[in-house]
VOVEX-759469 format. One record per residue (C-alpha): x, y, z; chain. Coordinates in Angstrom, 3 decimals, always signed. Example, Ala and Ser with C-alpha at 12.3 -4.5 7.8 and 13.67 -1.06 7.14 Angstrom:
2
        u        v        w c
  +12.300   -4.500   +7.800 A
  +13.670   -1.060   +7.140 A
This chain:
263
        u        v        w c
 +219.071 +217.720 +100.590 A
 +222.542 +216.228 +100.910 A
 +225.475 +217.445  +98.832 A
 +225.643 +214.112  +96.996 A
 +221.986 +214.482  +95.978 A
 +222.559 +217.988  +94.619 A
 +225.541 +216.852  +92.554 A
 +223.599 +213.851  +91.234 A
 +220.748 +216.156  +90.189 A
 +223.110 +218.593  +88.525 A
 +225.089 +215.954  +86.616 A
 +221.872 +214.485  +85.217 A
 +221.256 +217.930  +83.688 A
 +224.830 +218.963  +82.742 A
 +226.763 +215.740  +82.235 A
 +230.464 +216.168  +83.177 A
 +231.258 +213.691  +80.379 A
 +230.580 +216.594  +77.995 A
 +233.615 +218.392  +79.421 A
 +236.276 +219.230  +76.818 A
 +239.568 +217.304  +76.953 A
 +241.509 +220.422  +78.034 A
 +238.964 +221.225  +80.748 A
 +238.471 +219.953  +84.303 A
 +234.836 +219.635  +85.323 A
 +233.485 +218.023  +88.480 A
 +235.002 +217.758  +91.928 A
 +238.079 +219.910  +92.432 A
 +238.338 +219.220  +96.177 A
 +236.065 +216.856  +98.124 A
 +237.035 +216.787 +101.829 A
 +234.536 +214.134 +102.863 A
 +231.370 +216.228 +102.887 A
 +229.090 +214.442 +100.379 A
 +226.607 +213.213 +103.003 A
 +226.183 +216.581 +104.722 A
 +223.111 +218.795 +104.242 A
 +224.090 +221.193 +101.481 A
 +224.945 +224.846 +102.126 A
 +226.135 +226.027  +98.725 A
 +227.892 +229.223  +97.667 A
 +227.744 +229.720  +93.883 A
 +230.470 +231.709  +92.136 A
 +232.027 +232.290  +88.742 A
 +235.644 +231.783  +89.849 A
 +236.857 +229.985  +92.998 A
 +239.351 +232.354  +94.620 A
 +240.726 +232.866  +98.117 A
 +238.249 +235.730  +98.564 A
 +235.365 +233.379  +97.758 A
 +236.811 +230.726 +100.105 A
 +236.986 +233.269 +102.930 A
 +233.386 +234.233 +102.157 A
 +232.339 +230.567 +102.321 A
 +234.060 +230.171 +105.702 A
 +232.350 +233.297 +107.062 A
 +228.934 +232.125 +105.830 A
 +229.402 +228.553 +107.074 A
 +228.969 +227.136 +103.560 A
 +230.169 +223.600 +102.915 A
 +230.191 +223.662  +99.091 A
 +231.599 +226.190  +96.630 A
 +229.907 +225.550  +93.291 A
 +231.973 +227.339  +90.627 A
 +231.785 +227.751  +86.879 A
 +235.547 +228.023  +86.391 A
 +237.725 +225.133  +87.576 A
 +240.142 +225.639  +90.432 A
 +242.571 +223.206  +88.767 A
 +243.018 +223.167  +84.974 A
 +246.050 +220.891  +84.920 A
 +247.597 +218.717  +87.657 A
 +249.786 +220.861  +89.961 A
 +253.285 +219.559  +90.626 A
 +253.129 +220.577  +94.266 A
 +250.848 +222.112  +96.908 A
 +252.542 +224.641  +99.174 A
 +251.655 +227.291 +101.714 A
 +251.458 +230.632  +99.937 A
 +250.526 +229.051  +96.605 A
 +246.896 +229.984  +95.739 A
 +245.804 +226.440  +94.914 A
 +247.682 +225.081  +97.914 A
 +245.994 +227.635 +100.166 A
 +242.577 +226.790  +98.726 A
 +243.203 +223.093  +99.342 A
 +244.411 +223.744 +102.908 A
 +241.366 +225.850 +103.762 A
 +238.987 +223.425 +102.044 A
 +240.190 +220.491 +104.134 A
 +240.542 +222.516 +107.333 A
 +236.995 +223.906 +107.125 A
 +235.452 +220.945 +105.257 A
 +234.334 +222.965 +102.242 A
 +234.065 +221.143  +98.923 A
 +234.823 +222.816  +95.572 A
 +232.938 +221.633  +92.497 A
 +233.220 +223.028  +88.956 A
 +230.779 +222.984  +86.055 A
 +232.527 +224.553  +83.075 A
 +232.236 +223.465  +79.430 A
 +229.429 +221.053  +80.313 A
 +227.448 +223.974  +81.803 A
 +228.187 +226.120  +78.734 A
 +226.264 +223.711  +76.515 A
 +223.028 +223.005  +78.373 A
 +219.626 +224.649  +78.372 A
 +219.769 +227.586  +80.819 A
 +223.582 +227.435  +80.721 A
 +225.852 +230.397  +79.974 A
 +224.818 +230.918  +76.339 A
 +221.102 +230.356  +76.873 A
 +221.004 +232.882  +79.695 A
 +222.590 +235.542  +77.457 A
 +220.038 +234.808  +74.736 A
 +217.241 +235.159  +77.284 A
 +218.636 +238.418  +78.662 A
 +218.622 +239.889  +75.147 A
 +215.134 +238.412  +74.609 A
 +216.136 +236.565  +71.457 A
 +213.492 +234.393  +69.804 A
 +213.739 +231.458  +67.380 A
 +216.971 +230.519  +69.140 A
 +219.271 +227.747  +67.900 A
 +222.702 +226.376  +68.796 A
 +225.766 +227.742  +67.000 A
 +227.924 +224.629  +67.325 A
 +225.903 +221.525  +68.272 A
 +227.523 +218.865  +70.441 A
 +224.558 +216.879  +71.769 A
 +220.962 +216.675  +70.573 A
 +219.688 +220.245  +70.857 A
 +222.666 +221.298  +72.976 A
 +226.074 +222.797  +72.287 A
 +228.074 +226.017  +72.262 A
 +226.597 +229.466  +71.695 A
 +223.131 +230.573  +70.665 A
 +221.838 +232.604  +67.734 A
 +218.411 +234.138  +67.490 A
 +216.261 +237.033  +66.369 A
 +215.494 +240.370  +67.972 A
 +211.797 +241.229  +67.721 A
 +211.553 +244.064  +67.057 A
 +214.972 +244.671  +65.545 A
 +217.231 +247.284  +67.150 A
 +219.759 +249.746  +65.862 A
 +223.347 +248.890  +66.750 A
 +223.341 +251.798  +69.202 A
 +220.182 +250.454  +70.870 A
 +221.687 +246.953  +71.059 A
 +224.878 +248.252  +72.676 A
 +222.834 +250.302  +75.145 A
 +220.730 +247.229  +75.985 A
 +223.878 +245.189  +76.654 A
 +225.255 +247.942  +78.911 A
 +222.020 +248.161  +80.885 A
 +221.403 +244.431  +81.269 A
 +224.940 +243.057  +81.718 A
 +226.623 +246.082  +83.355 A
 +230.076 +245.486  +81.840 A
 +232.786 +247.961  +82.869 A
 +233.483 +248.569  +79.202 A
 +232.258 +247.536  +75.750 A
 +234.504 +246.960  +72.742 A
 +232.911 +246.580  +69.326 A
 +233.850 +246.429  +65.676 A
 +234.270 +249.788  +63.932 A
 +231.172 +250.736  +62.019 A
 +230.203 +253.822  +60.100 A
 +226.581 +253.608  +61.146 A
 +225.381 +253.111  +64.718 A
 +221.863 +253.351  +63.295 A
 +222.312 +250.109  +61.341 A
 +219.392 +247.775  +62.057 A
 +220.272 +244.524  +63.827 A
 +217.837 +241.631  +63.825 A
 +219.942 +238.454  +64.069 A
 +222.331 +238.185  +67.038 A
 +224.692 +235.449  +68.256 A
 +225.862 +235.094  +71.856 A
 +228.453 +232.987  +73.668 A
 +229.528 +233.623  +77.259 A
 +233.229 +233.739  +78.049 A
 +236.012 +233.358  +75.486 A
 +234.154 +232.929  +72.216 A
 +236.496 +234.305  +69.548 A
 +237.295 +230.815  +68.230 A
 +233.664 +230.522  +67.108 A
 +233.705 +233.584  +64.802 A
 +233.756 +231.485  +61.627 A
 +230.858 +229.340  +62.835 A
 +228.885 +232.422  +63.892 A
 +229.365 +234.032  +60.458 A
 +227.707 +230.989  +58.873 A
 +224.550 +231.521  +60.951 A
 +223.728 +234.799  +59.222 A
 +224.079 +236.784  +62.442 A
 +224.849 +240.480  +62.042 A
 +226.261 +240.908  +65.571 A
 +228.071 +238.550  +67.952 A
 +228.253 +239.140  +71.718 A
 +231.105 +237.342  +73.513 A
 +234.392 +238.230  +75.264 A
 +238.204 +238.019  +75.363 A
 +238.631 +239.002  +71.700 A
 +242.003 +240.060  +70.287 A
 +242.915 +242.743  +67.756 A
 +243.044 +240.472  +64.719 A
 +239.798 +238.726  +65.704 A
 +238.028 +242.053  +65.313 A
 +239.664 +242.250  +61.881 A
 +238.462 +238.733  +61.043 A
 +234.928 +239.631  +62.106 A
 +234.926 +242.753  +59.972 A
 +236.107 +240.715  +56.996 A
 +233.219 +238.308  +57.606 A
 +230.681 +241.185  +57.829 A
 +230.100 +240.447  +61.496 A
 +229.915 +243.092  +64.221 A
 +231.922 +241.699  +67.134 A
 +230.912 +242.918  +70.607 A
 +233.210 +242.156  +73.553 A
 +231.505 +242.747  +76.916 A
 +234.133 +240.979  +79.025 A
 +234.372 +237.492  +80.488 A
 +232.774 +238.320  +83.842 A
 +229.767 +240.199  +82.448 A
 +228.914 +237.483  +79.926 A
 +229.126 +234.542  +82.375 A
 +228.150 +235.867  +85.811 A
 +224.405 +236.017  +84.889 A
 +224.385 +232.238  +84.424 A
 +225.655 +231.856  +88.004 A
 +222.679 +233.893  +89.191 A
 +220.352 +231.660  +87.156 A
 +221.948 +228.589  +88.719 A
 +221.189 +229.961  +92.186 A
 +217.557 +230.359  +91.132 A
 +217.464 +226.737  +89.954 A
 +219.033 +225.493  +93.171 A
 +216.408 +227.370  +95.205 A
 +213.641 +225.380  +93.517 A
 +215.185 +222.261  +95.080 A
 +214.468 +223.519  +98.617 A
 +218.088 +223.412  +99.743 A
 +218.934 +224.294 +103.326 A
 +220.898 +227.337 +102.120 A
 +222.110 +228.712  +98.789 A
 +223.752 +232.057  +98.053 A
 +225.384 +233.854  +95.102 A
 +228.897 +234.990  +95.976 A
 +229.435 +238.671  +96.719 A
 +233.207 +238.245  +96.346 A
 +233.412 +237.198  +92.691 A
 +235.848 +239.434  +90.868 A
 +236.120 +240.756  +87.316 A
 +239.960 +240.941  +87.639 A
 +239.955 +244.051  +85.412 A
 +239.591 +247.768  +85.893 A
 +239.377 +250.479  +83.266 A
 +241.004 +253.850  +83.844 A
 +239.337 +256.978  +82.517 A
 +240.060 +260.663  +83.031 A
């Protein structure tokens, strides 16, 4: 399969037209490689470490969830991360393609994968955008779990370096309805509260957003950006493999960008 065929297939599933106005989905760098047989390296974030990995593995396409370029740079220079990525991309003929807010919305996108990992049933969209598609998912745990069991399940299945959750007097509280949204989902707290969910798994939540959740009788669980979105990258690799590509690999150089110190 050629690179152009893979991108055509993907865009029929996750239309880049669904990209938010502040976002930048689609080609980030295309150094004239569309007609080459695809060798794709899938990652969460396109970084210099991932580019070096792609060079070492002889990949010709980095397929990333996060965009390399969010807003137009004013210059490209040696030593600047984006400039270096562009230089290496053109030198080694490696394209960089991003599927961000369009991939968040689709079936088997970031939110759906979280719902599947938690084995939610009777799943629906939190904030619809297209017919049956949109941001976040809410569903039911069968059987229900205690809050402690839910937190343990998240730790085991997502392997976050840390979990932050709303203060509660009772870790034995039964949880049956759970909402999920990969990445930065604090802006959806109000919408999640309207779904009747008891707990909401997302990331990048601030102090006062935990307060807001408490005031809305919602247990907010922050597992970190990486842990809540990286599983969807793995699922994307699985989908690509069904297309009989020449070569597809999940990056080993993706980074969480955070460490937690403990004594």
